[in-house]
N, C-alpha and C positions, 0 to 999 in steps of 0.2 A: 785914816778914818772912813774906811768905804762902806757902802751898802752891803757889800758882800759880806765883809766882815761883821757888820753890825746884824747880818742874818745868823751867822753863827752864833753871836752872843745871846740872840732874841730866843735861842731855842730853850734857855732856860726859864722863859717866861710861859712857855706853853702851858704848863700844868696847870698854872691859876687863869692865865687871860685866854687859853684855848688857842686851838691851831690857828684860828683866824684873826687872833689879837683882839677880840671883839669885847672880852671880858663877859661878866655876867657871874652867876652863882657858881662858886667852886666846886666841881663835883667832889663828893666824899667829905666836904668840910662841914664842921661842926655847925649846926644852924644859926649860931651868934655870929659867925664871920660875916664881915661885909663881901659883897660882891665885888669880883675883880673890874678893874677899870677897863674902858674901851682904849685901847692903844692905837687904834686906826685915827686917820685925819678926819673922821666923822667931825664937822663943825658944831653940830648939837650935842653929841653924847662921848666926843673922843678929844683927841689932841688937837684937832684942826684948827683951835683959836689960841693954841699955846704957842709960844715962842720957843727956842731953843735956850733962852736962858730960865724960863718956867720950867721946861724939863729937868736942866741942871738941877735947879733949886730942889724940886720935887724928889728927884734921887740922891740929892746929897743932905737936904736938911729936912726932907720928910712933911714938905708943905706945898699945897696946890697954889696956884696963883690967885686964888681968893683967900689964901691964908689957912685953909681949914688943913687939919693935919690928916696924914695918911698913915692909916692905922695898919697893925699887925693882921695879916700874915705876910706882907709886904716884906721882904728882907733888906730892910734899909741899912743894916750893918754892911751887908755885901754891897748895895749900892753906892753907899758913902766912898767904899773903896776902890770905884771904878776910876780908872784914869781918865783924863781929858780924851784921848783917842778913842777909848772904849765908848765914852758918853757921845761924842760926836758920830763913831759909826752906828751906835745903837739907833741914835735919832735920824741918821740919813736912810736906814732901812725902815723904820717906822713911817718914814714920809712916802715911802714907794709903795706902802699897802693900799689897796682899794678902800676908800671910806667904807665902814658898815656900821650898822644900827648896834647899838649896845646889845650884848647877848648873842649876836649872830654867832655863834660858835661854830 
């Protein structure tokens, strides 16, 4: 589960989370869709305070650390099917990103 493999896997996240993975409004999405989450290690608006277990729970169970539900369009059917190696690689890659404020696409 290398960060390099995680970088490859994360390419599927760019459409909603942006090239910088900082989230924000999703381009071309219906107005009722939630903004994409900030996946950078920003402690205030991203995954900076999340643990690896929080990350796995979010992608497998659709729940944030505070228990709130992750809503569509997040592809939870796909993330639930990710292997332990894929999740560890994706986490490793996201931890290498510079911390950015939410929406800094």
